[in-house]
All heavy atoms as a GROMACS GRO file, in nm:
protein
  627
    1MET      N    1   0.085  -0.118   0.000
    1MET     CA    2   0.000   0.000   0.000
    1MET      C    3   0.089   0.124   0.000
    1MET      O    4   0.182   0.135   0.077
    1MET     CB    5  -0.091  -0.004   0.123
    1MET     CG    6  -0.179   0.115   0.133
    1MET     SD    7  -0.287   0.100   0.277
    1MET     CE    8  -0.434   0.161   0.208
    2THR      N    9   0.056   0.219  -0.083
    2THR     CA   10   0.132   0.343  -0.094
    2THR      C   11   0.048   0.458  -0.042
    2THR      O   12  -0.067   0.474  -0.080
    2THR     CB   13   0.170   0.370  -0.241
    2THR    OG1   14   0.243   0.259  -0.291
    2THR    CG2   15   0.252   0.496  -0.253
    3ALA      N   16   0.107   0.538   0.046
    3ALA     CA   17   0.039   0.656   0.099
    3ALA      C   18   0.066   0.773   0.007
    3ALA      O   19   0.177   0.792  -0.042
    3ALA     CB   20   0.088   0.687   0.240
    4THR      N   21  -0.036   0.852  -0.017
    4THR     CA   22  -0.022   0.971  -0.100
    4THR      C   23  -0.039   1.093  -0.013
    4THR      O   24  -0.137   1.104   0.060
    4THR     CB   25  -0.130   0.972  -0.211
    4THR    OG1   26  -0.117   0.852  -0.287
    4THR    CG2   27  -0.113   1.093  -0.301
    5LEU      N   28   0.056   1.182  -0.022
    5LEU     CA   29   0.051   1.307   0.054
    5LEU      C   30  -0.028   1.409  -0.026
    5LEU      O   31   0.006   1.438  -0.140
    5LEU     CB   32   0.192   1.358   0.081
    5LEU     CG   33   0.203   1.491   0.153
    5LEU    CD1   34   0.142   1.481   0.292
    5LEU    CD2   35   0.348   1.533   0.163
    6GLN      N   36  -0.134   1.459   0.032
    6GLN     CA   37  -0.217   1.558  -0.035
    6GLN      C   38  -0.181   1.696   0.023
    6GLN      O   39  -0.196   1.718   0.142
    6GLN     CB   40  -0.365   1.530  -0.009
    6GLN     CG   41  -0.412   1.398  -0.064
    6GLN     CD   42  -0.487   1.416  -0.194
    6GLN    OE1   43  -0.542   1.522  -0.218
    6GLN    NE2   44  -0.488   1.315  -0.276
    7LEU      N   45  -0.135   1.784  -0.063
    7LEU     CA   46  -0.104   1.920  -0.020
    7LEU      C   47  -0.222   2.008  -0.057
    7LEU      O   48  -0.268   2.007  -0.170
    7LEU     CB   49   0.022   1.971  -0.087
    7LEU     CG   50   0.150   1.896  -0.052
    7LEU    CD1   51   0.267   1.952  -0.132
    7LEU    CD2   52   0.179   1.903   0.096
    8SER      N   53  -0.269   2.084   0.038
    8SER     CA   54  -0.380   2.175   0.011
    8SER      C   55  -0.331   2.318   0.022
    8SER      O   56  -0.226   2.345   0.080
    8SER     CB   57  -0.495   2.149   0.108
    8SER     OG   58  -0.451   2.168   0.240
    9ALA      N   59  -0.408   2.405  -0.034
    9ALA     CA   60  -0.373   2.547  -0.028
    9ALA      C   61  -0.381   2.592   0.118
    9ALA      O   62  -0.465   2.545   0.194
    9ALA     CB   63  -0.470   2.628  -0.112
   10PRO      N   64  -0.290   2.681   0.158
   10PRO     CA   65  -0.294   2.730   0.297
   10PRO      C   66  -0.421   2.810   0.322
   10PRO      O   67  -0.474   2.874   0.232
   10PRO     CB   68  -0.169   2.818   0.307
   10PRO     CG   69  -0.139   2.857   0.167
   10PRO     CD   70  -0.185   2.745   0.080
   11ALA      N   71  -0.469   2.806   0.444
   11ALA     CA   72  -0.587   2.883   0.482
   11ALA      C   73  -0.560   3.034   0.472
   11ALA      O   74  -0.649   3.111   0.439
   11ALA     CB   75  -0.631   2.846   0.623
   12ILE      N   76  -0.436   3.072   0.500
   12ILE     CA   77  -0.395   3.212   0.491
   12ILE      C   78  -0.318   3.229   0.360
   12ILE      O   79  -0.209   3.173   0.346
   12ILE     CB   80  -0.306   3.252   0.611
   12ILE    CG1   81  -0.378   3.225   0.744
   12ILE    CG2   82  -0.258   3.396   0.600
   12ILE    CD1   83  -0.503   3.305   0.765
   13PRO      N   84  -0.372   3.301   0.263
   13PRO     CA   85  -0.301   3.320   0.136
   13PRO      C   86  -0.180   3.412   0.153
   13PRO      O   87  -0.167   3.484   0.252
   13PRO     CB   88  -0.406   3.381   0.044
   13PRO     CG   89  -0.504   3.445   0.135
   13PRO     CD   90  -0.502   3.366   0.263
   14SER      N   91  -0.093   3.411   0.055
   14SER     CA   92   0.032   3.488   0.063
   14SER      C   93   0.008   3.637   0.086
   14SER      O   94   0.077   3.700   0.165
   14SER     CB   95   0.116   3.467  -0.062
   14SER     OG   96   0.045   3.510  -0.178
   15ASN      N   97  -0.090   3.695   0.018
   15ASN     CA   98  -0.114   3.839   0.033
   15ASN      C   99  -0.159   3.875   0.175
   15ASN      O  100  -0.125   3.980   0.227
   15ASN     CB  101  -0.211   3.891  -0.072
   15ASN     CG  102  -0.349   3.830  -0.063
   15ASN    OD1  103  -0.366   3.715  -0.021
   15ASN    ND2  104  -0.449   3.905  -0.104
   16GLN      N  105  -0.234   3.785   0.238
   16GLN     CA  106  -0.277   3.810   0.376
   16GLN      C  107  -0.160   3.794   0.473
   16GLN      O  108  -0.144   3.874   0.566
   16GLN     CB  109  -0.391   3.716   0.414
   16GLN     CG  110  -0.455   3.751   0.547
   16GLN     CD  111  -0.577   3.665   0.577
   16GLN    OE1  112  -0.624   3.589   0.493
   16GLN    NE2  113  -0.627   3.677   0.698
   17ALA      N  114  -0.076   3.693   0.451
   17ALA     CA  115   0.043   3.675   0.535
   17ALA      C  116   0.135   3.795   0.523
   17ALA      O  117   0.190   3.844   0.623
   17ALA     CB  118   0.116   3.547   0.496
   18LEU      N  119   0.151   3.845   0.402
   18LEU     CA  120   0.234   3.963   0.379
   18LEU      C  121   0.177   4.084   0.452
   18LEU      O  122   0.252   4.160   0.514
   18LEU     CB  123   0.247   3.990   0.230
   18LEU     CG  124   0.330   4.109   0.190
   18LEU    CD1  125   0.474   4.095   0.240
   18LEU    CD2  126   0.329   4.126   0.038
   19GLN      N  127   0.047   4.102   0.447
   19GLN     CA  128  -0.016   4.215   0.516
   19GLN      C  129   0.004   4.205   0.667
   19GLN      O  130   0.031   4.306   0.733
   19GLN     CB  131  -0.166   4.222   0.484
   19GLN     CG  132  -0.235   4.341   0.548
   19GLN     CD  133  -0.176   4.473   0.503
   19GLN    OE1  134  -0.152   4.494   0.385
   19GLN    NE2  135  -0.151   4.563   0.596
   20ILE      N  136  -0.004   4.086   0.722
   20ILE     CA  137   0.018   4.065   0.867
   20ILE      C  138   0.160   4.108   0.903
   20ILE      O  139   0.182   4.181   1.001
   20ILE     CB  140  -0.008   3.918   0.904
   20ILE    CG1  141  -0.158   3.888   0.893
   20ILE    CG2  142   0.043   3.887   1.045
   20ILE    CD1  143  -0.192   3.740   0.891
   21ALA      N  144   0.258   4.063   0.825
   21ALA     CA  145   0.398   4.099   0.852
   21ALA      C  146   0.422   4.248   0.832
   21ALA      O  147   0.490   4.311   0.913
   21ALA     CB  148   0.491   4.018   0.762
   22CYS      N  149   0.367   4.305   0.726
   22CYS     CA  150   0.387   4.448   0.700
   22CYS      C  151   0.325   4.535   0.808
   22CYS      O  152   0.382   4.639   0.844
   22CYS     CB  153   0.330   4.485   0.563
   22CYS     SG  154   0.433   4.434   0.425
   23THR      N  155   0.212   4.495   0.861
   23THR     CA  156   0.150   4.571   0.969
   23THR      C  157   0.242   4.578   1.090
   23THR      O  158   0.263   4.685   1.148
   23THR     CB  159   0.014   4.509   1.007
   23THR    OG1  160  -0.073   4.516   0.894
   23THR    CG2  161  -0.049   4.580   1.126
   24ASP      N  162   0.301   4.465   1.127
   24ASP     CA  163   0.394   4.463   1.239
   24ASP      C  164   0.521   4.540   1.206
   24ASP      O  165   0.570   4.620   1.287
   24ASP     CB  166   0.429   4.319   1.278
   24ASP     CG  167   0.517   4.315   1.400
   24ASP    OD1  168   0.464   4.331   1.512
   24ASP    OD2  169   0.641   4.298   1.386
   25ALA      N  170   0.575   4.519   1.087
   25ALA     CA  171   0.699   4.586   1.047
   25ALA      C  172   0.682   4.737   1.042
   25ALA      O  173   0.771   4.812   1.084
   25ALA     CB  174   0.746   4.533   0.912
   26ASN      N  175   0.569   4.785   0.993
   26ASN     CA  176   0.542   4.930   0.990
   26ASN      C  177   0.537   4.989   1.130
   26ASN      O  178   0.581   5.102   1.151
   26ASN     CB  179   0.411   4.959   0.917
   26ASN     CG  180   0.427   4.972   0.770
   26ASN    OD1  181   0.522   5.033   0.722
   26ASN    ND2  182   0.336   4.914   0.695
   27ARG      N  183   0.485   4.912   1.224
   27ARG     CA  184   0.477   4.959   1.362
   27ARG      C  185   0.617   4.981   1.420
   27ARG      O  186   0.641   5.077   1.491
   27ARG     CB  187   0.399   4.857   1.446
   27ARG     CG  188   0.379   4.894   1.591
   27ARG     CD  189   0.304   4.786   1.667
   27ARG     NE  190   0.366   4.654   1.659
   27ARG     CZ  191   0.475   4.616   1.728
   27ARG    NH1  192   0.533   4.700   1.809
   27ARG    NH2  193   0.523   4.494   1.715
   28VAL      N  194   0.711   4.892   1.386
   28VAL     CA  195   0.845   4.897   1.442
   28VAL      C  196   0.940   4.983   1.358
   28VAL      O  197   1.014   5.064   1.412
   28VAL     CB  198   0.901   4.753   1.457
   28VAL    CG1  199   1.044   4.755   1.506
   28VAL    CG2  200   0.814   4.672   1.551
   29TYR      N  201   0.936   4.967   1.226
   29TYR     CA  202   1.033   5.034   1.138
   29TYR      C  203   0.980   5.162   1.075
   29TYR      O  204   1.057   5.242   1.025
   29TYR     CB  205   1.077   4.938   1.026
   29TYR     CG  206   1.170   4.830   1.074
   29TYR    CD1  207   1.123   4.720   1.146
   29TYR    CD2  208   1.306   4.837   1.049
   29TYR    CE1  209   1.208   4.621   1.191
   29TYR    CE2  210   1.392   4.738   1.093
   29TYR     CZ  211   1.342   4.630   1.164
   29TYR     OH  212   1.428   4.533   1.208
   30ARG      N  213   0.849   5.177   1.071
   30ARG     CA  214   0.780   5.294   1.018
   30ARG      C  215   0.792   5.312   0.867
   30ARG      O  216   0.698   5.347   0.802
   30ARG     CB  217   0.825   5.422   1.088
   30ARG     CG  218   0.813   5.417   1.238
   30ARG     CD  219   0.735   5.534   1.291
   30ARG     NE  220   0.740   5.539   1.435
   30ARG     CZ  221   0.652   5.480   1.513
   30ARG    NH1  222   0.556   5.410   1.460
   30ARG    NH2  223   0.661   5.489   1.643
   31ASP      N  224   0.908   5.292   0.808
   31ASP     CA  225   0.928   5.317   0.665
   31ASP      C  226   0.990   5.192   0.601
   31ASP      O  227   1.103   5.156   0.633
   31ASP     CB  228   1.022   5.437   0.647
   31ASP     CG  229   1.039   5.476   0.503
   31ASP    OD1  230   0.971   5.418   0.416
   31ASP    OD2  231   1.122   5.563   0.475
   32LEU      N  232   0.915   5.128   0.514
   32LEU     CA  233   0.961   5.002   0.456
   32LEU      C  234   1.004   5.015   0.310
   32LEU      O  235   1.037   4.915   0.247
   32LEU     CB  236   0.850   4.896   0.467
   32LEU     CG  237   0.801   4.866   0.608
   32LEU    CD1  238   0.684   4.768   0.603
   32LEU    CD2  239   0.914   4.813   0.694
   33HIS      N  240   1.007   5.137   0.256
   33HIS     CA  241   1.038   5.154   0.113
   33HIS      C  242   1.180   5.110   0.076
   33HIS      O  243   1.207   5.082  -0.038
   33HIS     CB  244   1.013   5.298   0.069
   33HIS     CG  245   1.124   5.391   0.103
   33HIS    ND1  246   1.137   5.448   0.227
   33HIS    CD2  247   1.228   5.434   0.030
   33HIS    CE1  248   1.246   5.524   0.228
   33HIS    NE2  249   1.303   5.518   0.110
   34MET      N  250   1.269   5.101   0.173
   34MET     CA  251   1.409   5.066   0.144
   34MET      C  252   1.434   4.916   0.141
   34MET      O  253   1.546   4.872   0.121
   34MET     CB  254   1.501   5.133   0.246
   34MET     CG  255   1.480   5.081   0.388
   34MET     SD  256   1.560   5.178   0.514
   34MET     CE  257   1.448   5.314   0.526
   35TYR      N  258   1.328   4.836   0.159
   35TYR     CA  259   1.343   4.691   0.167
   35TYR      C  260   1.285   4.618   0.046
   35TYR      O  261   1.184   4.660  -0.010
   35TYR     CB  262   1.272   4.635   0.292
   35TYR     CG  263   1.330   4.686   0.420
   35TYR    CD1  264   1.267   4.787   0.492
   35TYR    CD2  265   1.449   4.635   0.471
   35TYR    CE1  266   1.320   4.835   0.611
   35TYR    CE2  267   1.502   4.682   0.590
   35TYR     CZ  268   1.438   4.782   0.658
   35TYR     OH  269   1.490   4.829   0.776
   36VAL      N  270   1.347   4.508   0.013
   36VAL     CA  271   1.292   4.410  -0.080
   36VAL      C  272   1.230   4.302   0.008
   36VAL      O  273   1.293   4.260   0.107
   36VAL     CB  274   1.402   4.350  -0.170
   36VAL    CG1  275   1.348   4.235  -0.252
   36VAL    CG2  276   1.463   4.456  -0.258
   37ILE      N  277   1.112   4.257  -0.026
   37ILE     CA  278   1.044   4.158   0.056
   37ILE      C  279   1.040   4.025  -0.016
   37ILE      O  280   0.998   4.016  -0.131
   37ILE     CB  281   0.900   4.203   0.089
   37ILE    CG1  282   0.901   4.341   0.156
   37ILE    CG2  283   0.830   4.101   0.177
   37ILE    CD1  284   0.765   4.405   0.169
   38ALA      N  285   1.088   3.922   0.053
   38ALA     CA  286   1.082   3.785   0.000
   38ALA      C  287   0.981   3.706   0.081
   38ALA      O  288   0.978   3.715   0.204
   38ALA     CB  289   1.220   3.720   0.010
   39LEU      N  290   0.897   3.630   0.013
   39LEU     CA  291   0.792   3.554   0.078
   39LEU      C  292   0.793   3.412   0.021
   39LEU      O  293   0.796   3.394  -0.100
   39LEU     CB  294   0.657   3.622   0.050
   39LEU     CG  295   0.536   3.561   0.117
   39LEU    CD1  296   0.448   3.674   0.170
   39LEU    CD2  297   0.459   3.478   0.020
   40LYS      N  298   0.794   3.314   0.112
   40LYS     CA  299   0.799   3.175   0.067
   40LYS      C  300   0.722   3.088   0.166
   40LYS      O  301   0.736   3.104   0.287
   40LYS     CB  302   0.944   3.128   0.060
   40LYS     CG  303   0.960   2.988   0.006
   40LYS     CD  304   1.106   2.953  -0.009
   40LYS     CE  305   1.119   2.814  -0.068
   40LYS     NZ  306   1.259   2.772  -0.075
   41LEU      N  307   0.641   2.996   0.112
   41LEU     CA  308   0.567   2.904   0.197
   41LEU      C  309   0.655   2.783   0.227
   41LEU      O  310   0.702   2.714   0.137
   41LEU     CB  311   0.438   2.859   0.128
   41LEU     CG  312   0.348   2.765   0.209
   41LEU    CD1  313   0.305   2.830   0.341
   41LEU    CD2  314   0.226   2.726   0.127
   42GLU      N  315   0.679   2.761   0.356
   42GLU     CA  316   0.756   2.646   0.404
   42GLU      C  317   0.664   2.557   0.488
   42GLU      O  318   0.549   2.594   0.514
   42GLU     CB  319   0.875   2.693   0.488
   42GLU     CG  320   0.975   2.780   0.414
   42GLU     CD  321   1.068   2.702   0.324
   42GLU    OE1  322   1.067   2.577   0.329
   42GLU    OE2  323   1.141   2.765   0.248
   43SER      N  324   0.714   2.445   0.533
   43SER     CA  325   0.632   2.352   0.611
   43SER      C  326   0.583   2.412   0.743
   43SER      O  327   0.479   2.372   0.794
   43SER     CB  328   0.709   2.223   0.638
   43SER     OG  329   0.824   2.250   0.714
   44ASP      N  330   0.656   2.510   0.797
   44ASP     CA  331   0.616   2.571   0.924
   44ASP      C  332   0.541   2.704   0.906
   44ASP      O  333   0.511   2.770   1.004
   44ASP     CB  334   0.737   2.590   1.016
   44ASP     CG  335   0.846   2.675   0.955
   44ASP    OD1  336   0.843   2.701   0.832
   44ASP    OD2  337   0.937   2.716   1.028
   45GLY      N  338   0.513   2.744   0.784
   45GLY     CA  339   0.437   2.866   0.761
   45GLY      C  340   0.500   2.954   0.655
   45GLY      O  341   0.595   2.916   0.586
   46TRP      N  342   0.446   3.074   0.643
   46TRP     CA  343   0.497   3.173   0.548
   46TRP      C  344   0.622   3.239   0.605
   46TRP      O  345   0.617   3.295   0.715
   46TRP     CB  346   0.391   3.280   0.521
   46TRP     CG  347   0.276   3.232   0.440
   46TRP    CD1  348   0.150   3.203   0.486
   46TRP    CD2  349   0.274   3.208   0.300
   46TRP    NE1  350   0.071   3.162   0.382
   46TRP    CE2  351   0.144   3.165   0.266
   46TRP    CE3  352   0.369   3.219   0.199
   46TRP    CZ2  353   0.107   3.133   0.137
   46TRP    CZ3  354   0.332   3.186   0.069
   46TRP    CH2  355   0.203   3.144   0.039
   47HIS      N  356   0.731   3.232   0.533
   47HIS     CA  357   0.855   3.300   0.571
   47HIS      C  358   0.859   3.432   0.495
   47HIS      O  359   0.856   3.432   0.371
   47HIS     CB  360   0.978   3.216   0.536
   47HIS     CG  361   0.994   3.098   0.625
   47HIS    ND1  362   1.109   3.074   0.695
   47HIS    CD2  363   0.909   2.997   0.659
   47HIS    CE1  364   1.096   2.964   0.766
   47HIS    NE2  365   0.974   2.916   0.746
   48ILE      N  366   0.867   3.541   0.569
   48ILE     CA  367   0.865   3.674   0.509
   48ILE      C  368   0.988   3.748   0.559
   48ILE      O  369   1.005   3.770   0.679
   48ILE     CB  370   0.736   3.749   0.546
   48ILE    CG1  371   0.616   3.664   0.502
   48ILE    CG2  372   0.733   3.887   0.482
   48ILE    CD1  373   0.486   3.702   0.565
   49ASP      N  374   1.075   3.786   0.465
   49ASP     CA  375   1.202   3.848   0.499
   49ASP      C  376   1.214   3.984   0.430
   49ASP      O  377   1.193   3.995   0.308
   49ASP     CB  378   1.319   3.758   0.456
   49ASP     CG  379   1.316   3.626   0.528
   49ASP    OD1  380   1.324   3.627   0.651
   49ASP    OD2  381   1.305   3.522   0.461
   50PHE      N  382   1.250   4.084   0.507
   50PHE     CA  383   1.274   4.219   0.457
   50PHE      C  384   1.426   4.240   0.452
   50PHE      O  385   1.491   4.234   0.556
   50PHE     CB  386   1.212   4.322   0.552
   50PHE     CG  387   1.061   4.321   0.556
   50PHE    CD1  388   0.993   4.219   0.621
   50PHE    CD2  389   0.988   4.422   0.497
   50PHE    CE1  390   0.854   4.217   0.628
   50PHE    CE2  391   0.848   4.422   0.503
   50PHE     CZ  392   0.782   4.319   0.568
   51GLU      N  393   1.478   4.262   0.334
   51GLU     CA  394   1.622   4.285   0.316
   51GLU      C  395   1.642   4.419   0.248
   51GLU      O  396   1.562   4.458   0.162
   51GLU     CB  397   1.684   4.174   0.232
   51GLU     CG  398   1.674   4.035   0.292
   51GLU     CD  399   1.758   4.015   0.418
   51GLU    OE1  400   1.850   4.098   0.443
   51GLU    OE2  401   1.731   3.919   0.491
   52PHE      N  402   1.748   4.490   0.286
   52PHE     CA  403   1.776   4.619   0.223
   52PHE      C  404   1.794   4.605   0.073
   52PHE      O  405   1.856   4.509   0.025
   52PHE     CB  406   1.903   4.681   0.281
   52PHE     CG  407   1.883   4.750   0.413
   52PHE    CD1  408   1.950   4.708   0.525
   52PHE    CD2  409   1.796   4.858   0.424
   52PHE    CE1  410   1.933   4.772   0.647
   52PHE    CE2  411   1.778   4.922   0.544
   52PHE     CZ  412   1.846   4.879   0.657
   53LYS      N  413   1.741   4.701  -0.002
   53LYS     CA  414   1.765   4.706  -0.147
   53LYS      C  415   1.911   4.736  -0.175
   53LYS      O  416   1.967   4.685  -0.271
   53LYS     CB  417   1.677   4.816  -0.210
   53LYS     CG  418   1.531   4.785  -0.209
   53LYS     CD  419   1.452   4.901  -0.268
   53LYS     CE  420   1.303   4.878  -0.258
   53LYS     NZ  421   1.226   4.994  -0.306
   54ASP      N  422   1.972   4.820  -0.091
   54ASP     CA  423   2.112   4.858  -0.107
   54ASP      C  424   2.201   4.747  -0.054
   54ASP      O  425   2.203   4.720   0.066
   54ASP     CB  426   2.137   4.988  -0.029
   54ASP     CG  427   2.281   5.036  -0.037
   54ASP    OD1  428   2.366   4.966  -0.098
   54ASP    OD2  429   2.309   5.144   0.018
   55PRO      N  430   2.279   4.682  -0.142
   55PRO     CA  431   2.363   4.571  -0.096
   55PRO      C  432   2.474   4.613   0.000
   55PRO      O  433   2.530   4.529   0.070
   55PRO     CB  434   2.420   4.514  -0.226
   55PRO     CG  435   2.410   4.625  -0.324
   55PRO     CD  436   2.293   4.708  -0.283
   56ASP      N  437   2.506   4.743   0.005
   56ASP     CA  438   2.611   4.791   0.094
   56ASP      C  439   2.558   4.833   0.231
   56ASP      O  440   2.636   4.870   0.319
   56ASP     CB  441   2.684   4.910   0.030
   56ASP     CG  442   2.758   4.870  -0.096
   56ASP    OD1  443   2.807   4.755  -0.102
   56ASP    OD2  444   2.765   4.952  -0.189
   57ALA      N  445   2.427   4.826   0.249
   57ALA     CA  446   2.368   4.866   0.378
   57ALA      C  447   2.407   4.766   0.486
   57ALA      O  448   2.420   4.647   0.463
   57ALA     CB  449   2.216   4.873   0.365
   58GLN      N  450   2.425   4.819   0.605
   58GLN     CA  451   2.457   4.735   0.721
   58GLN      C  452   2.328   4.687   0.785
   58GLN      O  453   2.226   4.753   0.780
   58GLN     CB  454   2.538   4.817   0.823
   58GLN     CG  455   2.669   4.868   0.769
   58GLN     CD  456   2.766   4.756   0.732
   58GLN    OE1  457   2.781   4.661   0.808
   58GLN    NE2  458   2.827   4.766   0.616
   59SER      N  459   2.334   4.570   0.847
   59SER     CA  460   2.221   4.512   0.920
   59SER      C  461   2.113   4.465   0.823
   59SER      O  462   2.144   4.419   0.715
   59SER     CB  463   2.167   4.611   1.023
   59SER     OG  464   2.077   4.546   1.108
   60GLY      N  465   1.988   4.476   0.862
   60GLY     CA  466   1.878   4.428   0.780
   60GLY      C  467   1.746   4.466   0.840
   60GLY      O  468   1.739   4.548   0.930
   61GLY      N  469   1.642   4.405   0.789
   61GLY     CA  470   1.508   4.437   0.836
   61GLY      C  471   1.449   4.324   0.916
   61GLY      O  472   1.519   4.232   0.959
   62PRO      N  473   1.318   4.328   0.932
   62PRO     CA  474   1.252   4.224   1.010
   62PRO      C  475   1.236   4.094   0.931
   62PRO      O  476   1.237   4.094   0.808
   62PRO     CB  477   1.116   4.287   1.041
   62PRO     CG  478   1.092   4.383   0.930
   62PRO     CD  479   1.226   4.434   0.890
   63HIS      N  480   1.219   3.987   1.004
   63HIS     CA  481   1.198   3.854   0.947
   63HIS      C  482   1.085   3.788   1.025
   63HIS      O  483   1.079   3.801   1.147
   63HIS     CB  484   1.325   3.769   0.958
   63HIS     CG  485   1.444   3.834   0.896
   63HIS    ND1  486   1.469   3.828   0.761
   63HIS    CD2  487   1.543   3.909   0.950
   63HIS    CE1  488   1.580   3.895   0.734
   63HIS    NE2  489   1.626   3.946   0.848
   64TYR      N  490   0.997   3.720   0.953
   64TYR     CA  491   0.878   3.662   1.015
   64TYR      C  492   0.852   3.521   0.968
   64TYR      O  493   0.888   3.484   0.855
   64TYR     CB  494   0.752   3.744   0.977
   64TYR     CG  495   0.755   3.885   1.025
   64TYR    CD1  496   0.806   3.987   0.945
   64TYR    CD2  497   0.707   3.918   1.150
   64TYR    CE1  498   0.809   4.118   0.989
   64TYR    CE2  499   0.709   4.049   1.196
   64TYR     CZ  500   0.760   4.148   1.115
   64TYR     OH  501   0.762   4.277   1.159
   65ILE      N  502   0.784   3.446   1.052
   65ILE     CA  503   0.715   3.324   1.012
   65ILE      C  504   0.571   3.343   1.056
   65ILE      O  505   0.543   3.368   1.174
   65ILE     CB  506   0.775   3.196   1.075
   65ILE    CG1  507   0.920   3.178   1.031
   65ILE    CG2  508   0.690   3.074   1.035
   65ILE    CD1  509   0.990   3.060   1.096
   66VAL      N  510   0.481   3.338   0.958
   66VAL     CA  511   0.338   3.354   0.985
   66VAL      C  512   0.271   3.219   0.962
   66VAL      O  513   0.286   3.160   0.854
   66VAL     CB  514   0.276   3.461   0.892
   66VAL    CG1  515   0.126   3.470   0.911
   66VAL    CG2  516   0.342   3.597   0.916
   67ASP      N  517   0.200   3.171   1.062
   67ASP     CA  518   0.132   3.043   1.052
   67ASP      C  519   0.034   3.046   0.934
   67ASP      O  520  -0.050   3.136   0.925
   67ASP     CB  521   0.057   3.014   1.182
   67ASP     CG  522  -0.001   2.875   1.186
   67ASP    OD1  523  -0.101   2.851   1.113
   67ASP    OD2  524   0.051   2.791   1.260
   68ALA      N  525   0.045   2.949   0.844
   68ALA     CA  526  -0.036   2.946   0.722
   68ALA      C  527  -0.180   2.903   0.748
   68ALA      O  528  -0.265   2.915   0.660
   68ALA     CB  529   0.028   2.853   0.619
   69THR      N  530  -0.208   2.856   0.867
   69THR     CA  531  -0.344   2.814   0.902
   69THR      C  532  -0.417   2.921   0.982
   69THR      O  533  -0.533   2.950   0.956
   69THR     CB  534  -0.341   2.683   0.984
   69THR    OG1  535  -0.271   2.585   0.908
   69THR    CG2  536  -0.482   2.634   1.014
   70THR      N  537  -0.346   2.981   1.078
   70THR     CA  538  -0.412   3.076   1.170
   70THR      C  539  -0.382   3.222   1.140
   70THR      O  540  -0.455   3.310   1.184
   70THR     CB  541  -0.370   3.049   1.315
   70THR    OG1  542  -0.229   3.076   1.328
   70THR    CG2  543  -0.400   2.906   1.356
   71GLY      N  544  -0.269   3.251   1.072
   71GLY     CA  545  -0.230   3.388   1.048
   71GLY      C  546  -0.156   3.453   1.164
   71GLY      O  547  -0.125   3.571   1.161
   72VAL      N  548  -0.125   3.375   1.267
   72VAL     CA  549  -0.053   3.426   1.382
   72VAL      C  550   0.097   3.430   1.349
   72VAL      O  551   0.150   3.338   1.287
   72VAL     CB  552  -0.078   3.335   1.505
   72VAL    CG1  553   0.013   3.372   1.622
   72VAL    CG2  554  -0.223   3.342   1.546
   73ILE      N  555   0.164   3.537   1.392
   73ILE     CA  556   0.309   3.544   1.377
   73ILE      C  557   0.368   3.448   1.479
   73ILE      O  558   0.359   3.471   1.600
   73ILE     CB  559   0.362   3.687   1.399
   73ILE    CG1  560   0.307   3.781   1.291
   73ILE    CG2  561   0.514   3.689   1.401
   73ILE    CD1  562   0.337   3.927   1.315
   74SER      N  563   0.428   3.340   1.431
   74SER     CA  564   0.483   3.239   1.522
   74SER      C  565   0.628   3.267   1.557
   74SER      O  566   0.679   3.212   1.654
   74SER     CB  567   0.468   3.099   1.463
   74SER     OG  568   0.532   3.090   1.338
   75TRP      N  569   0.695   3.349   1.478
   75TRP     CA  570   0.834   3.386   1.505
   75TRP      C  571   0.863   3.516   1.435
   75TRP      O  572   0.812   3.542   1.325
   75TRP     CB  573   0.928   3.276   1.453
   75TRP     CG  574   1.073   3.305   1.474
   75TRP    CD1  575   1.146   3.280   1.585
   75TRP    CD2  576   1.162   3.365   1.380
   75TRP    NE1  577   1.276   3.320   1.566
   75TRP    CE2  578   1.288   3.373   1.440
   75TRP    CE3  579   1.148   3.414   1.251
   75TRP    CZ2  580   1.399   3.428   1.377
   75TRP    CZ3  581   1.258   3.468   1.187
   75TRP    CH2  582   1.382   3.474   1.250
   76LYS      N  583   0.945   3.602   1.500
   76LYS     CA  584   0.990   3.725   1.435
   76LYS      C  585   1.125   3.765   1.493
   76LYS      O  586   1.159   3.732   1.606
   76LYS     CB  587   0.889   3.839   1.448
   76LYS     CG  588   0.859   3.884   1.589
   76LYS     CD  589   0.751   3.991   1.585
   76LYS     CE  590   0.693   4.017   1.722
   76LYS     NZ  591   0.584   4.114   1.716
   77CYS      N  592   1.200   3.834   1.409
   77CYS     CA  593   1.333   3.882   1.447
   77CYS      C  594   1.351   4.019   1.384
   77CYS      O  595   1.326   4.036   1.264
   77CYS     CB  596   1.439   3.784   1.396
   77CYS     SG  597   1.608   3.841   1.419
   78TYR      N  598   1.394   4.115   1.465
   78TYR     CA  599   1.420   4.250   1.414
   78TYR      C  600   1.570   4.272   1.408
   78TYR      O  601   1.639   4.264   1.509
   78TYR     CB  602   1.360   4.356   1.507
   78TYR     CG  603   1.211   4.347   1.526
   78TYR    CD1  604   1.156   4.344   1.653
   78TYR    CD2  605   1.125   4.343   1.418
   78TYR    CE1  606   1.019   4.338   1.673
   78TYR    CE2  607   0.987   4.337   1.436
   78TYR     CZ  608   0.936   4.334   1.564
   78TYR     OH  609   0.799   4.330   1.582
   79GLU      N  610   1.622   4.298   1.287
   79GLU     CA  611   1.763   4.336   1.273
   79GLU      C  612   1.767   4.488   1.272
   79GLU      O  613   1.688   4.552   1.206
   79GLU     CB  614   1.821   4.282   1.142
   79GLU     CG  615   1.837   4.132   1.142
   79GLU     CD  616   1.902   4.084   1.013
   79GLU    OE1  617   1.998   4.148   0.967
   79GLU    OE2  618   1.855   3.983   0.960
   80GLN      N  619   1.861   4.544   1.343
   80GLN     CA  620   1.871   4.691   1.349
   80GLN      C  621   2.010   4.736   1.313
   80GLN      O  622   2.105   4.672   1.333
   80GLN     CB  623   1.836   4.739   1.490
   80GLN     CG  624   1.698   4.697   1.533
   80GLN     CD  625   1.590   4.796   1.498
   80GLN    OE1  626   1.616   4.913   1.479
   80GLN    NE2  627   1.468   4.749   1.489
   0.00000   0.00000   0.00000
């Protein structure tokens, strides 16, 4: 007998996960125009990373994991 893994669409779509992260990031950083945002669905949720557009910039922006089922931020890290 062979088991088949069925992957379903996350309850929280990418645009909603991004909005959740951006709301928190705006509260802390206020201005996000200097960041490129990368978003990827992993087994533990939506990974959302804010990285400086300028490759010579020091430090970085916020990083999040947003639960793909509940929309709760399960992990975050602020680089300053």
